[in-house]
MOPAC internal coordinates of N, CA, C and O (Angstrom, degrees):
PM7 1SCF
backbone

  N    0.0000 0     0.00 0     0.00 0    0    0    0
  C    1.4387 1     0.00 0     0.00 0    1    0    0
  C    1.5163 1   111.11 1     0.00 0    2    1    0
  O    1.2310 1   120.03 1   144.31 1    3    2    1
  N    1.2796 1   117.55 1   -35.69 1    3    2    1
  C    1.4658 1   119.58 1   178.63 1    5    3    2
  C    1.5162 1   110.79 1   -67.55 1    6    5    3
  O    1.2310 1   120.62 1   151.09 1    7    6    5
  N    1.3390 1   116.41 1   -28.91 1    7    6    5
  C    1.4630 1   119.76 1   177.45 1    9    7    6
  C    1.5298 1   110.90 1   -64.79 1   10    9    7
  O    1.2310 1   120.09 1   137.47 1   11   10    9
  N    1.3340 1   117.44 1   -42.53 1   11   10    9
  C    1.4640 1   120.87 1   178.58 1   13   11   10
  C    1.5228 1   111.13 1   -65.42 1   14   13   11
  O    1.2310 1   121.06 1   139.29 1   15   14   13
  N    1.3074 1   115.58 1   -40.71 1   15   14   13
  C    1.4666 1   119.96 1   179.67 1   17   15   14
  C    1.5322 1   110.27 1   -65.44 1   18   17   15
  O    1.2310 1   119.76 1   140.09 1   19   18   17
  N    1.3091 1   118.07 1   -39.91 1   19   18   17
  C    1.4618 1   122.55 1   179.33 1   21   19   18
  C    1.5280 1   110.57 1   -66.05 1   22   21   19
  O    1.2310 1   119.92 1   138.49 1   23   22   21
  N    1.3284 1   117.77 1   -41.51 1   23   22   21
  C    1.4661 1   120.87 1   178.39 1   25   23   22
  C    1.5293 1   111.63 1   -65.11 1   26   25   23
  O    1.2310 1   119.85 1   142.92 1   27   26   25
  N    1.3207 1   117.90 1   -37.08 1   27   26   25
  C    1.4643 1   119.66 1   179.65 1   29   27   26
  C    1.5279 1   110.97 1   -68.98 1   30   29   27
  O    1.2310 1   119.39 1   146.87 1   31   30   29
  N    1.2929 1   118.76 1   -33.13 1   31   30   29
  C    1.4689 1   121.83 1   177.03 1   33   31   30
  C    1.5235 1   109.99 1   -69.49 1   34   33   31
  O    1.2310 1   119.96 1   138.73 1   35   34   33
  N    1.3149 1   117.69 1   -41.27 1   35   34   33
  C    1.4605 1   121.53 1  -179.74 1   37   35   34
  C    1.5269 1   110.04 1   -69.49 1   38   37   35
  O    1.2310 1   119.72 1   142.90 1   39   38   37
  N    1.3082 1   118.15 1   -37.10 1   39   38   37
  C    1.4585 1   121.62 1  -176.75 1   41   39   38
  C    1.5333 1   111.64 1   -70.48 1   42   41   39
  O    1.2310 1   119.43 1   148.02 1   43   42   41
  N    1.3089 1   118.69 1   -31.98 1   43   42   41
  C    1.4611 1   121.80 1  -179.01 1   45   43   42
  C    1.5315 1   109.17 1   -97.99 1   46   45   43
  O    1.2310 1   120.30 1   -53.34 1   47   46   45
  N    1.3263 1   117.03 1   126.66 1   47   46   45
  C    1.4659 1   118.14 1   176.85 1   49   47   46
  C    1.5271 1   110.07 1   -69.37 1   50   49   47
  O    1.2310 1   121.30 1   -33.98 1   51   50   49
  N    1.2917 1   115.11 1   146.02 1   51   50   49
  C    1.4592 1   118.85 1  -179.03 1   53   51   50
  C    1.5252 1   109.81 1   -77.87 1   54   53   51
  O    1.2310 1   121.13 1   -13.95 1   55   54   53
  N    1.2907 1   115.45 1   166.05 1   55   54   53
  C    1.4595 1   121.73 1  -179.70 1   57   55   54
  C    1.5260 1   110.68 1   -61.13 1   58   57   55
  O    1.2310 1   119.96 1   141.94 1   59   58   57
  N    1.3154 1   117.68 1   -38.06 1   59   58   57
  C    1.4634 1   121.30 1  -179.83 1   61   59   58
  C    1.5285 1   111.75 1   -66.38 1   62   61   59
  O    1.2310 1   120.18 1   144.19 1   63   62   61
  N    1.3204 1   117.25 1   -35.81 1   63   62   61
  C    1.4655 1   120.04 1   177.30 1   65   63   62
  C    1.5238 1   110.78 1   -66.22 1   66   65   63
  O    1.2310 1   119.82 1   138.70 1   67   66   65
  N    1.3027 1   117.96 1   -41.30 1   67   66   65
  C    1.4661 1   122.02 1   179.34 1   69   67   66
  C    1.5282 1   109.96 1   -66.03 1   70   69   67
  O    1.2310 1   120.58 1   134.73 1   71   70   69
  N    1.3238 1   116.49 1   -45.27 1   71   70   69
  C    1.4679 1   120.15 1   178.03 1   73   71   70
  C    1.5275 1   110.32 1   -62.28 1   74   73   71
  O    1.2310 1   120.13 1   139.11 1   75   74   73
  N    1.3158 1   117.36 1   -40.89 1   75   74   73
  C    1.4673 1   121.09 1   178.12 1   77   75   74
  C    1.5164 1   112.02 1   -62.62 1   78   77   75
  O    1.2310 1   120.38 1   137.48 1   79   78   77
  N    1.3200 1   116.88 1   -42.52 1   79   78   77
  C    1.4646 1   120.85 1   178.59 1   81   79   78
  C    1.5267 1   111.12 1   -64.49 1   82   81   79
  O    1.2310 1   120.32 1   136.28 1   83   82   81
  N    1.3181 1   116.99 1   -43.72 1   83   82   81
  C    1.4681 1   120.83 1   178.24 1   85   83   82
  C    1.5260 1   110.42 1   -63.12 1   86   85   83
  O    1.2310 1   120.30 1   139.28 1   87   86   85
  N    1.3217 1   117.03 1   -40.72 1   87   86   85
  C    1.4650 1   121.05 1   179.03 1   89   87   86
  C    1.5210 1   111.32 1   -63.10 1   90   89   87
  O    1.2310 1   120.23 1   137.56 1   91   90   89
  N    1.3151 1   117.17 1   -42.44 1   91   90   89
  C    1.4685 1   120.81 1   178.56 1   93   91   90
  C    1.5241 1   110.35 1   -63.74 1   94   93   91
  O    1.2310 1   120.01 1   136.33 1   95   94   93
  N    1.3268 1   117.59 1   -43.67 1   95   94   93
  C    1.4652 1   120.76 1   179.27 1   97   95   94
  C    1.5290 1   111.65 1   -63.40 1   98   97   95
  O    1.2310 1   120.33 1   136.23 1   99   98   97
  N    1.3252 1   116.98 1   -43.77 1   99   98   97
  C    1.4673 1   120.16 1   178.29 1  101   99   98
  C    1.5250 1   110.24 1   -63.56 1  102  101   99
  O    1.2310 1   120.22 1   140.09 1  103  102  101
  N    1.3180 1   117.18 1   -39.91 1  103  102  101
  C    1.4684 1   120.54 1   178.30 1  105  103  102
  C    1.5222 1   111.25 1   -63.26 1  106  105  103
  O    1.2310 1   119.97 1   138.10 1  107  106  105
  N    1.3188 1   117.66 1   -41.90 1  107  106  105
  C    1.4672 1   120.71 1   178.65 1  109  107  106
  C    1.5284 1   111.64 1   -65.06 1  110  109  107
  O    1.2310 1   120.55 1   139.73 1  111  110  109
  N    1.3155 1   116.54 1   -40.27 1  111  110  109
  C    1.4675 1   119.90 1   177.23 1  113  111  110
  C    1.5251 1   110.04 1   -63.42 1  114  113  111
  O    1.2310 1   120.28 1   137.32 1  115  114  113
  N    1.3161 1   117.06 1   -42.68 1  115  114  113
  C    1.4653 1   121.17 1   179.39 1  117  115  114
  C    1.5250 1   111.39 1   -64.16 1  118  117  115
  O    1.2310 1   119.89 1   137.32 1  119  118  117
  N    1.3221 1   117.82 1   -42.68 1  119  118  117
  C    1.4662 1   121.06 1   178.20 1  121  119  118
  C    1.5283 1   110.37 1   -63.45 1  122  121  119
  O    1.2310 1   120.15 1   138.91 1  123  122  121
  N    1.3216 1   117.33 1   -41.09 1  123  122  121
  C    1.4642 1   120.18 1   176.63 1  125  123  122
  C    1.5182 1   112.00 1   -61.98 1  126  125  123
  O    1.2310 1   120.33 1   138.95 1  127  126  125
  N    1.3180 1   116.98 1   -41.05 1  127  126  125
  C    1.4615 1   121.09 1   177.60 1  129  127  126
  C    1.5244 1   111.02 1   -63.95 1  130  129  127
  O    1.2310 1   120.36 1   136.16 1  131  130  129
  N    1.3238 1   116.92 1   -43.84 1  131  130  129
  C    1.4675 1   121.02 1   179.01 1  133  131  130
  C    1.5232 1   111.36 1   -63.35 1  134  133  131
  O    1.2310 1   119.88 1   140.13 1  135  134  133
  N    1.3218 1   117.83 1   -39.87 1  135  134  133
  C    1.4656 1   120.42 1   177.48 1  137  135  134
  C    1.5232 1   111.03 1   -64.53 1  138  137  135
  O    1.2310 1   120.51 1   139.42 1  139  138  137
  N    1.3038 1   116.63 1   -40.58 1  139  138  137
  C    1.4698 1   120.12 1   178.23 1  141  139  138
  C    1.5280 1   110.60 1   -63.63 1  142  141  139
  O    1.2310 1   120.26 1   137.55 1  143  142  141
  N    1.3291 1   117.11 1   -42.45 1  143  142  141
  C    1.4641 1   120.73 1   178.23 1  145  143  142
  C    1.5271 1   111.30 1   -64.67 1  146  145  143
  O    1.2310 1   120.28 1   137.13 1  147  146  145
  N    1.3250 1   117.07 1   -42.87 1  147  146  145
  C    1.4665 1   120.40 1   179.52 1  149  147  146
  C    1.5252 1   110.63 1   -63.30 1  150  149  147
  O    1.2310 1   120.30 1   141.17 1  151  150  149
  N    1.3240 1   117.04 1   -38.83 1  151  150  149
  C    1.4627 1   120.82 1   177.88 1  153  151  150
  C    1.5277 1   110.85 1   -65.24 1  154  153  151
  O    1.2310 1   120.46 1   137.49 1  155  154  153
  N    1.3204 1   116.72 1   -42.51 1  155  154  153
  C    1.4648 1   120.67 1   179.39 1  157  155  154
  C    1.5295 1   110.75 1   -63.92 1  158  157  155
  O    1.2310 1   120.26 1   136.65 1  159  158  157
  N    1.3228 1   117.11 1   -43.35 1  159  158  157
  C    1.4606 1   120.93 1   179.74 1  161  159  158
  C    1.5183 1   110.71 1   -64.77 1  162  161  159
  O    1.2310 1   119.98 1   139.08 1  163  162  161
  N    1.3220 1   117.64 1   -40.92 1  163  162  161
  C    1.4704 1   120.45 1   178.57 1  165  163  162
  C    1.5208 1   111.00 1   -64.55 1  166  165  163
  O    1.2310 1   120.21 1   139.88 1  167  166  165
  N    1.3200 1   117.21 1   -40.12 1  167  166  165
  C    1.4689 1   120.39 1   178.77 1  169  167  166
  C    1.5249 1   111.23 1   -64.72 1  170  169  167
  O    1.2310 1   120.57 1   135.98 1  171  170  169
  N    1.3199 1   116.52 1   -44.02 1  171  170  169
  C    1.4608 1   120.44 1   179.22 1  173  171  170
  C    1.5258 1   110.45 1   -66.00 1  174  173  171
  O    1.2310 1   120.13 1   140.10 1  175  174  173
  N    1.3155 1   117.36 1   -39.90 1  175  174  173
  C    1.4678 1   120.91 1   178.58 1  177  175  174
  C    1.5248 1   110.74 1   -61.65 1  178  177  175
  O    1.2310 1   120.32 1   139.25 1  179  178  177
  N    1.3176 1   117.00 1   -40.75 1  179  178  177
  C    1.4665 1   120.49 1   177.66 1  181  179  178
  C    1.5201 1   110.80 1   -64.15 1  182  181  179
  O    1.2310 1   120.31 1   136.79 1  183  182  181
  N    1.3252 1   117.01 1   -43.21 1  183  182  181
  C    1.4614 1   120.17 1   178.60 1  185  183  182
  C    1.5219 1   111.15 1   -64.25 1  186  185  183
  O    1.2310 1   120.19 1   142.18 1  187  186  185
  N    1.3314 1   117.24 1   -37.82 1  187  186  185
  C    1.4633 1   120.41 1   178.57 1  189  187  186
  C    1.5234 1   110.61 1   -66.99 1  190  189  187
  O    1.2310 1   120.19 1   140.06 1  191  190  189
  N    1.3227 1   117.25 1   -39.94 1  191  190  189
  C    1.4634 1   119.46 1   177.56 1  193  191  190
  C    1.5211 1   110.79 1   -63.04 1  194  193  191
  O    1.2310 1   120.38 1   141.27 1  195  194  193
  N    1.3181 1   116.88 1   -38.73 1  195  194  193
  C    1.4589 1   120.22 1   176.56 1  197  195  194
  C    1.5269 1   110.59 1   -63.72 1  198  197  195
  O    1.2310 1   120.28 1   136.44 1  199  198  197
  N    1.3193 1   117.08 1   -43.56 1  199  198  197
  C    1.4651 1   120.20 1   177.13 1  201  199  198
  C    1.5271 1   111.03 1   -62.86 1  202  201  199
  O    1.2310 1   119.98 1   142.88 1  203  202  201
  N    1.3255 1   117.64 1   -37.12 1  203  202  201
  C    1.4687 1   120.39 1   177.70 1  205  203  202
  C    1.5188 1   111.23 1   -66.56 1  206  205  203
  O    1.2310 1   120.12 1   145.19 1  207  206  205
  N    1.3170 1   117.37 1   -34.81 1  207  206  205
  C    1.4639 1   120.02 1   176.14 1  209  207  206
  C    1.5233 1   110.53 1   -64.79 1  210  209  207
  O    1.2310 1   120.78 1   135.49 1  211  210  209
  N    1.3312 1   116.12 1   -44.51 1  211  210  209
  C    1.4622 1   119.51 1   176.19 1  213  211  210
  C    1.5294 1   110.71 1   -61.60 1  214  213  211
  O    1.2310 1   120.90 1   139.45 1  215  214  213
  N    1.3237 1   115.88 1   -40.55 1  215  214  213
  C    1.4631 1   119.78 1  -179.54 1  217  215  214
  C    1.5260 1   111.08 1   -64.64 1  218  217  215
  O    1.2310 1   120.11 1   140.79 1  219  218  217
  N    1.3251 1   117.39 1   -39.21 1  219  218  217
  C    1.4679 1   120.35 1   178.26 1  221  219  218
  C    1.5253 1   110.59 1   -64.43 1  222  221  219
  O    1.2310 1   120.69 1   139.90 1  223  222  221
  N    1.3107 1   116.29 1   -40.10 1  223  222  221
  C    1.4725 1   120.04 1   177.44 1  225  223  222
  C    1.5291 1   110.05 1   -62.89 1  226  225  223
  O    1.2310 1   120.63 1   135.59 1  227  226  225
  N    1.3283 1   116.40 1   -44.41 1  227  226  225
  C    1.4595 1   119.76 1   178.95 1  229  227  226
  C    1.5246 1   111.65 1   -65.35 1  230  229  227
  O    1.2310 1   120.12 1   141.66 1  231  230  229
  N    1.3297 1   117.38 1   -38.34 1  231  230  229
  C    1.4662 1   120.36 1   177.27 1  233  231  230
  C    1.5244 1   111.09 1   -62.05 1  234  233  231
  O    1.2310 1   120.79 1   140.33 1  235  234  233
  N    1.3222 1   116.09 1   -39.67 1  235  234  233
  C    1.4652 1   119.22 1   178.34 1  237  235  234
  C    1.5215 1   110.47 1   -64.25 1  238  237  235
  O    1.2310 1   120.29 1   139.44 1  239  238  237
  N    1.3160 1   117.05 1   -40.56 1  239  238  237
  C    1.4635 1   120.51 1   178.78 1  241  239  238
  C    1.5215 1   110.95 1   -67.85 1  242  241  239
  O    1.2310 1   120.51 1   142.63 1  243  242  241
  N    1.3226 1   116.63 1   -37.37 1  243  242  241
  C    1.4626 1   119.98 1   179.09 1  245  243  242
  C    1.5255 1   110.45 1   -66.42 1  246  245  243
  O    1.2310 1   120.49 1   137.77 1  247  246  245
  N    1.3247 1   116.67 1   -42.23 1  247  246  245
  C    1.4651 1   119.55 1  -176.75 1  249  247  246
  C    1.5244 1   112.82 1   -73.96 1  250  249  247
  O    1.2310 1   119.71 1   149.37 1  251  250  249
  N    1.3339 1   118.15 1   -30.63 1  251  250  249
  C    1.4681 1   120.95 1  -179.30 1  253  251  250
  C    1.5269 1   109.34 1  -142.63 1  254  253  251
  O    1.2310 1   119.91 1  -104.41 1  255  254  253
  N    1.3285 1   117.78 1    75.59 1  255  254  253
  C    1.4666 1   119.05 1  -177.34 1  257  255  254
  C    1.5211 1   112.69 1   -65.63 1  258  257  255
  O    1.2310 1   120.06 1   153.98 1  259  258  257
  N    1.3322 1   117.50 1   -26.02 1  259  258  257
  C    1.4628 1   120.32 1   179.15 1  261  259  258
  C    1.5228 1   111.60 1   -64.19 1  262  261  259
  O    1.2310 1   120.72 1   152.81 1  263  262  261
  N    1.3135 1   116.22 1   -27.19 1  263  262  261
  C    1.4663 1   120.43 1  -178.68 1  265  263  262
  C    1.5288 1   111.94 1   -70.96 1  266  265  263
  O    1.2310 1   120.20 1   159.51 1  267  266  265
  N    1.3215 1   117.23 1   -20.49 1  267  266  265
  C    1.4574 1   120.51 1  -173.08 1  269  267  266
  C    1.5264 1   113.81 1  -114.28 1  270  269  267
  O    1.2310 1   119.58 1  -176.89 1  271  270  269
  N    1.3079 1   118.40 1     3.11 1  271  270  269
  C    1.4640 1   120.31 1   177.43 1  273  271  270
  C    1.5144 1   108.92 1   -99.40 1  274  273  271
  O    1.2310 1   120.24 1   -40.88 1  275  274  273
  N    1.3207 1   117.14 1   139.12 1  275  274  273
  C    1.4681 1   119.52 1  -177.23 1  277  275  274
  C    1.5244 1   111.90 1   -70.82 1  278  277  275
  O    1.2310 1   121.38 1   -33.39 1  279  278  277
  N    1.3133 1   114.97 1   146.61 1  279  278  277
  C    1.4639 1   121.73 1   176.42 1  281  279  278
  C    1.5205 1   107.70 1  -100.47 1  282  281  279
  O    1.2310 1   120.48 1   -72.39 1  283  282  281
  N    1.3287 1   116.69 1   107.61 1  283  282  281
  C    1.4608 1   121.61 1   178.61 1  285  283  282
  C    1.5219 1   107.92 1  -133.80 1  286  285  283
  O    1.2310 1   121.12 1     1.43 1  287  286  285
  N    1.2971 1   115.47 1  -178.57 1  287  286  285
  C    1.4665 1   119.20 1  -176.83 1  289  287  286
  C    1.5254 1   111.00 1   -66.44 1  290  289  287
  O    1.2310 1   120.66 1   -18.93 1  291  290  289
  N    1.2960 1   116.34 1   161.07 1  291  290  289
  C    1.4626 1   122.35 1  -176.88 1  293  291  290
  C    1.5246 1   112.68 1   -66.47 1  294  293  291
  O    1.2310 1   119.99 1   155.88 1  295  294  293
  N    1.3247 1   117.61 1   -24.12 1  295  294  293
  C    1.4639 1   120.65 1  -176.66 1  297  295  294
  C    1.5278 1   112.94 1   -74.19 1  298  297  295
  O    1.2310 1   120.17 1   156.37 1  299  298  297
  N    1.3093 1   117.27 1   -23.63 1  299  298  297
  C    1.4674 1   120.47 1  -177.67 1  301  299  298
  C    1.5241 1   109.86 1   -86.57 1  302  301  299
  O    1.2310 1   121.76 1   -38.07 1  303  302  301
  N    1.3217 1   114.23 1   141.93 1  303  302  301
  C    1.4619 1   118.39 1   177.07 1  305  303  302
  C    1.5242 1   108.67 1   -86.04 1  306  305  303
  O    1.2310 1   120.98 1   -62.16 1  307  306  305
  N    1.2912 1   115.73 1   117.84 1  307  306  305
  C    1.4632 1   121.55 1   176.86 1  309  307  306
  C    1.5188 1   107.75 1  -129.90 1  310  309  307
  O    1.2310 1   121.52 1   -12.44 1  311  310  309
  N    1.3052 1   114.70 1   167.56 1  311  310  309
  C    1.4502 1   117.37 1  -179.99 1  313  311  310
  C    1.5261 1   110.12 1   -72.22 1  314  313  311
  O    1.2310 1   121.52 1   -37.39 1  315  314  313
  N    1.3028 1   114.69 1   142.61 1  315  314  313
  C    1.4587 1   119.87 1   177.69 1  317  315  314
  C    1.5242 1   108.82 1   -84.27 1  318  317  315
  O    1.2310 1   120.14 1   -18.51 1  319  318  317
  N    1.3258 1   117.34 1   161.49 1  319  318  317
  C    1.4683 1   119.18 1   176.74 1  321  319  318
  C    1.5318 1   112.39 1   -58.27 1  322  321  319
  O    1.2310 1   120.45 1   143.10 1  323  322  321
  N    1.3185 1   116.75 1   -36.90 1  323  322  321
  C    1.4689 1   119.73 1   179.21 1  325  323  322
  C    1.5332 1   110.91 1   -65.69 1  326  325  323
  O    1.2310 1   120.59 1   139.71 1  327  326  325
  N    1.3269 1   116.47 1   -40.29 1  327  326  325
  C    1.4618 1   120.33 1   178.52 1  329  327  326
  C    1.5285 1   110.29 1   -65.40 1  330  329  327
  O    1.2310 1   120.15 1   137.81 1  331  330  329
  N    1.3365 1   117.32 1   -42.19 1  331  330  329
  C    1.4671 1   121.33 1   178.72 1  333  331  330
  C    1.5230 1   110.59 1   -63.36 1  334  333  331
  O    1.2310 1   120.50 1   140.60 1  335  334  333
  N    1.3226 1   116.65 1   -39.40 1  335  334  333
  C    1.4666 1   120.80 1   178.82 1  337  335  334
  C    1.5277 1   110.27 1   -64.64 1  338  337  335
  O    1.2310 1   120.28 1   133.10 1  339  338  337
  N    1.3270 1   117.07 1   -46.90 1  339  338  337
  C    1.4681 1   120.56 1  -179.99 1  341  339  338
  C    1.5265 1   111.51 1   -63.72 1  342  341  339
  O    1.2310 1   120.48 1   140.15 1  343  342  341
  N    1.3239 1   116.69 1   -39.85 1  343  342  341
  C    1.4601 1   120.20 1   177.86 1  345  343  342
  C    1.5282 1   110.45 1   -62.74 1  346  345  343
  O    1.2310 1   120.02 1   138.66 1  347  346  345
  N    1.3126 1   117.57 1   -41.34 1  347  346  345
  C    1.4657 1   120.76 1   179.83 1  349  347  346
  C    1.5179 1   111.83 1   -68.03 1  350  349  347
  O    1.2310 1   120.23 1   145.40 1  351  350  349
  N    1.3232 1   117.16 1   -34.60 1  351  350  349
  C    1.4656 1   119.60 1   176.24 1  353  351  350
  C    1.5290 1   109.81 1   -64.08 1  354  353  351
  O    1.2310 1   120.34 1   138.45 1  355  354  353
  N    1.3192 1   116.96 1   -41.55 1  355  354  353
  C    1.4690 1   120.65 1   177.93 1  357  355  354
  C    1.5292 1   110.31 1   -65.49 1  358  357  355
  O    1.2310 1   120.12 1   136.07 1  359  358  357
  N    1.3327 1   117.37 1   -43.93 1  359  358  357
  C    1.4659 1   120.26 1   177.94 1  361  359  358
  C    1.5232 1   110.76 1   -61.22 1  362  361  359
  O    1.2310 1   120.28 1   140.79 1  363  362  361
  N    1.3192 1   117.07 1   -39.21 1  363  362  361
  C    1.4639 1   120.80 1   179.25 1  365  363  362
  C    1.5244 1   110.02 1   -62.41 1  366  365  363
  O    1.2310 1   120.32 1   136.62 1  367  366  365
  N    1.3191 1   117.00 1   -43.38 1  367  366  365
  C    1.4662 1   120.20 1   178.50 1  369  367  366
  C    1.5278 1   110.90 1   -63.67 1  370  369  367
  O    1.2310 1   120.33 1   138.53 1  371  370  369
  N    1.3277 1   116.97 1   -41.47 1  371  370  369
  C    1.4673 1   120.22 1   178.51 1  373  371  370
  C    1.5244 1   111.59 1   -65.21 1  374  373  371
  O    1.2310 1   119.92 1   139.94 1  375  374  373
  N    1.3285 1   117.76 1   -40.06 1  375  374  373
  C    1.4640 1   120.83 1   178.29 1  377  375  374
  C    1.5203 1   111.07 1   -64.05 1  378  377  375
  O    1.2310 1   120.52 1   139.15 1  379  378  377
  N    1.3259 1   116.61 1   -40.85 1  379  378  377
  C    1.4624 1   120.14 1   178.25 1  381  379  378
  C    1.5238 1   110.42 1   -63.80 1  382  381  379
  O    1.2310 1   120.82 1   136.40 1  383  382  381
  N    1.3243 1   116.04 1   -43.60 1  383  382  381
  C    1.4668 1   120.51 1   178.59 1  385  383  382
  C    1.5281 1   110.51 1   -62.11 1  386  385  383
  O    1.2310 1   120.47 1   135.75 1  387  386  385
  N    1.3223 1   116.71 1   -44.25 1  387  386  385
  C    1.4603 1   120.46 1  -178.43 1  389  387  386
  C    1.5271 1   111.19 1   -66.14 1  390  389  387
  O    1.2310 1   119.95 1   139.74 1  391  390  389
  N    1.3269 1   117.69 1   -40.26 1  391  390  389
  C    1.4660 1   120.26 1   178.35 1  393  391  390
  C    1.5228 1   110.64 1   -63.84 1  394  393  391
  O    1.2310 1   120.23 1   139.37 1  395  394  393
  N    1.3280 1   117.16 1   -40.63 1  395  394  393
  C    1.4638 1   120.13 1   177.78 1  397  395  394
  C    1.5256 1   110.97 1   -66.26 1  398  397  395
  O    1.2310 1   120.42 1   141.49 1  399  398  397
  N    1.3199 1   116.80 1   -38.51 1  399  398  397
  C    1.4627 1   120.25 1   179.23 1  401  399  398
  C    1.5276 1   111.32 1   -65.85 1  402  401  399
  O    1.2310 1   120.52 1   139.56 1  403  402  401
  N    1.3237 1   116.62 1   -40.44 1  403  402  401
  C    1.4648 1   120.19 1   177.93 1  405  403  402
  C    1.5243 1   110.07 1   -62.82 1  406  405  403
  O    1.2310 1   120.37 1   133.75 1  407  406  405
  N    1.3222 1   116.89 1   -46.25 1  407  406  405
  C    1.4594 1   120.36 1   178.37 1  409  407  406
  C    1.5155 1   112.48 1   -60.84 1  410  409  407
  O    1.2310 1   120.40 1   140.01 1  411  410  409
  N    1.3306 1   116.84 1   -39.99 1  411  410  409
  C    1.4604 1   120.59 1   178.95 1  413  411  410
  C    1.5249 1   111.06 1   -68.28 1  414  413  411
  O    1.2310 1   120.36 1   135.87 1  415  414  413
  N    1.3344 1   116.92 1   -44.13 1  415  414  413
  C    1.4663 1   120.79 1  -179.71 1  417  415  414
  C    1.5197 1   112.04 1   -61.69 1  418  417  415
  O    1.2310 1   120.43 1   147.34 1  419  418  417
  N    1.3211 1   116.79 1   -32.66 1  419  418  417
  C    1.4613 1   120.40 1  -179.37 1  421  419  418
  C    1.5275 1   112.39 1   -88.53 1  422  421  419
  O    1.2310 1   120.13 1  -177.74 1  423  422  421
  N    1.3217 1   117.35 1     2.26 1  423  422  421
  C    1.4533 1   120.81 1   176.58 1  425  423  422
  C    1.5138 1   114.42 1    80.71 1  426  425  423
  O    1.2310 1   119.66 1  -163.12 1  427  426  425
  N    1.3225 1   118.26 1    16.88 1  427  426  425
  C    1.4580 1   120.87 1  -179.09 1  429  427  426
  C    1.5228 1   112.58 1   -95.51 1  430  429  427
  O    1.2310 1   119.91 1   171.06 1  431  430  429
  N    1.3211 1   117.78 1    -8.94 1  431  430  429
  C    1.4665 1   122.71 1   176.94 1  433  431  430
  C    1.5199 1   108.68 1  -126.63 1  434  433  431
  O    1.2310 1   120.80 1   -35.78 1  435  434  433
  N    1.3169 1   116.08 1   144.22 1  435  434  433
  C    1.4623 1   119.54 1   176.60 1  437  435  434
  C    1.5216 1   109.12 1   -91.42 1  438  437  435
  O    1.2310 1   121.17 1    -6.42 1  439  438  437
  N    1.3109 1   115.37 1   173.58 1  439  438  437
  C    1.4607 1   119.56 1   179.16 1  441  439  438
  C    1.4879 1   108.73 1   -71.40 1  442  441  439
  O    1.2310 1   120.10 1   180.00 1  443  442  441

């Protein structure tokens, strides 16, 4: 009779084994979620750094448009410093909009 009782205990997992298995599964799901979040944040951070690089370039053009316009003969049509400055201001606004949109799409900015 003790043999039958021993086999029934071995055949049925104990409550602690079930709780342990559930805990391990929940922990794995949580780690997977954290890795996904870390990956998303790293991707957004990289995109923001790229937008900041574009913004720095545009700021340089805005502050000194003469530095970025080509010097050629008077007969050729080239962009004027004022045109280059205005174009950079527009690019800066677009970069800011795009960076905000990326942050919003990734859930890092609220409405």
